[in-house]
N, C-alpha and C positions, 0 to 999 in steps of 0.2 A: 384444454391448453388455454383456451380463451377464459375461463371461468376461474382457472387460477391465476392469471392474470389479472381478471377482474374482483379478485379477491385480494391480490396485491394494492390495488389502487386504491381500494377501499381501506385497507388498513394505512397505506401511504395519507390518505386524507384526513383519518381519524387520528392518527399514532404518526407522528411524519416519522418524528425522531425516534423513537424506540422501533419502527420500521427498519429506519434506513439504518441505524446501530447493530439489529437482529440480522440483516441482510451483506452490512459489512462482515461480522464477526464470523457469518458462514462462509462468506466468499476467500476470506482470508483463513479459515480452518484448513478448506478446500487448497487452496495455495500454496499454503507451508506442506500440507502433506505430500503433494505434488512433487515441492521443492526436496522434500526429504528421500522421494523415491526415485529423485533425479540422482541427486547426491549419492546414493547407493547403487544406482545403474553407471555411474561414471565412476565410481571407487571399484565395482565390479570387473569393467569395461577393462580399468590400465591393470587391475590384479587378477589376471586370468583365470588364476587357481583359486581365489575368491567366487570368482561368477563361475567356473565349473563346477565347486562343490554349494555354491548356493548358500555360503555362508552370509549372511545379510545380518546389517543390524538391524535390531525392531524399532518401529516407530517410539518417536519419542513425544510421547501423548502430553507431557508437562509442557515442554517446547510449544506443542501446539495449541495447549489451552493459554498459555502467555500469550501467542502470538495473536491467538483468534480473541483474548481477553483484551491486548490495546488495540486492535482495531474496533471489536463491538464497542468497547468501552471509551474511547478516546478519540479515535484517528475517523469513523464515520460519523459521529455526533458533530465536531469539530468540522469536519468538511460540509456538513447539513448547515451550520451557520455561515460558512465561508462561502458557499455557493447559492443559498437561499436567501441570506441578509447581507453580508459585507460588499460581494462582489455584485452584484448587481444594484447596490445603491450607491455605489462609488465608481462604478466602470460597465454601466450598461452597455450593450452590445446593440449600437445604432446604425455604423459604417464598418467598412473593412478595413478602416485603421482604429477604429475604438477597439476592434476584435485584437488587434496587433498590441493594442497598448494593453487590453485587458491580458493578454497571454505574456507580455513582457512583463508584469507586474506580476502574475502568477507565477512564471516559472525565475523568478528572481525572488520577490518576496515570499510567496507562499510557497514554491518549491523548499527556500531554506527554512520556514518555520515547518512545514509536515516532517520534513527532513531531522530537525532538532529534536520535535515531540518524539520522533518514532525512535530517535537510540536513546534518547533519556529516559522516556516514558518503558521502555523495552529493560533496559536498565533495572528500574523499580520493581517491574512486573517478575523481576528474575530476584528480587529481594536485595540488590546490587544499590550501592551509591549512587547519588544525582552524581558526584564526582565521578565516577566508573562511566557512567553514561556518557557525561561532557568529553570524558577520555577516546571512549569510543566513538562517539561524535566526530571529535577532531582527528580520529584515525581514518574515517570513514566518509567523512562530507564531503570532499571532492572527488572521489570514486564512487559515491550514489549520486550527486548533483549529475555528474557527467552522463551519468548511465537515466537519469531521470531524463534530461533533454532530450533522448534517443526518440524517447516514446512519447511523453505527455506534451509536447509542443503540439502536435499533430491530434493526438486524442482529445486535447482539449479544445483547440479549433474544432471541431467536431461538436463536441460537449456543449461549447459555449454560442455556438452560431445555429445551431441543429437542433440538439436536443431540448424538448421544452422543460423548463426551470423544475417542474417537479419531479423529473424523471432523471435530472442530471448528477444525483449520489446514486443510482442504480446503475446508471451507465458508467460510471467512475467506476463502482464497486468489478462491473465485469473487466473492466480495462484490467484491475486491480489484480485478477485471475494471474495475471502475467506479471505484473510490476510485485507483487508479494513474493511469487516464488524467487525474485530476486533480493527482494529487504528480507525475506529468510535467510536468503545465502549471505548477505552482506549482514547480515546479523552474526549468523551460525557458523561460518565456514571462511568466509573471506579473512586474510591477514594481510595488511599491506605489507610490502616491502619496507624492512628497515631503512630508517633515513643514514644518509651515508655522513661519517663523522665529520 
């Protein structure tokens, strides 16, 4: 196991952007697959007949490829620059108060930015228009952000104060196993309640 980690560190030093992108993509793929399995399990539980006969939908590999792609090619590389270049320069963590300021900026501007990139980017990865992505974002933005705030402030408090900069995207990607299950659900299953007229 230590030799695998040593290889990862070597690749991280030699090819940081590619390594972080691939790591993010692999973890995103696993997360979406787990989400699809959970979706099927919930449907099977609710619909007892379907559960008994085990007639479950097949894995949607195209959906999984799109979800993997957005994370591998867009989110993880952006997060690399966000955590390795932008945040340390404008908001270095030197005190508890500087950590609080960094978390505030991260959970307002950063979370809003990454949520927007995700929903608009997924629309493009699905072959739909930017406007479709903007509409999806408008329908799911607050729902996603509120759920983001249940996980990421605590996770990033650890990330920004304990995890060495070199490993922050790796830590982020592991936390994303759980977050990406939610994002996959939000993108593919969640339908906001119609607004009252």
